[in-house]
N, C-alpha and C positions, 0 to 999 in steps of 0.2 A: 739980225735972226728972224725979222718981219720980209724978209726978200723972197726967205722958200714955200713961203704964202701965197707969194702971186706966182708958185709951181701952179696953180687953181685955178688961176686963171685961163690953162691952156684951153682944158678943154670947151670951158666956159664958152669964151672967141670963137674958139673954132665952129664949134655946133651952131651960135648963137651967124652967125655968120652964112647965111644959107647962100648966097648967088655963090660961095665957090665953090659948092657943090651937088648942085640943084640939073643938075645934067645926068643923062643914061649911059655914055663912054668915058673911059672904058670901064667896061663888064669885070665880072671877075669871078666868078663857074658859078655863068647866068645871073649874075646878081648886078642889076645896076652901079651907076659908086656912088650916084646918093643913096640906097642903103648900104650897102659896107667902108661905106665913111664914116656910117653914121655908127653900126655894130665894130667900127676897128677902133671908136672909140671906150666901147667899154674895156676891154684890157688894158687902156690906156690911161684914161682916170682912176679903176682900181690901183695901175703901180703908183701910179705921182700922190693919190694920196697915201700911201702906203711909204713913199719918202716922205713926206713929208713930216707924215707921226714919229715916223720917225730920228727925222734933222729936228724937227722939235722939242720929242725927248733926250737926246741927248744932246740940245742945249741945256736943257735942265743940272 
């Protein structure tokens, strides 16, 4: 049960480690990697929160 809460650490760690995405290339639709990497985690984080909510509610 408690292991599903660790899914919420994925975006936290991925966005906290700035040296991994602190560069311009590869660009996507003219946006540098720095920006679209961060923007990609908005729906990813939402999906992970939804999954943790559903799994935690199901376990009760």
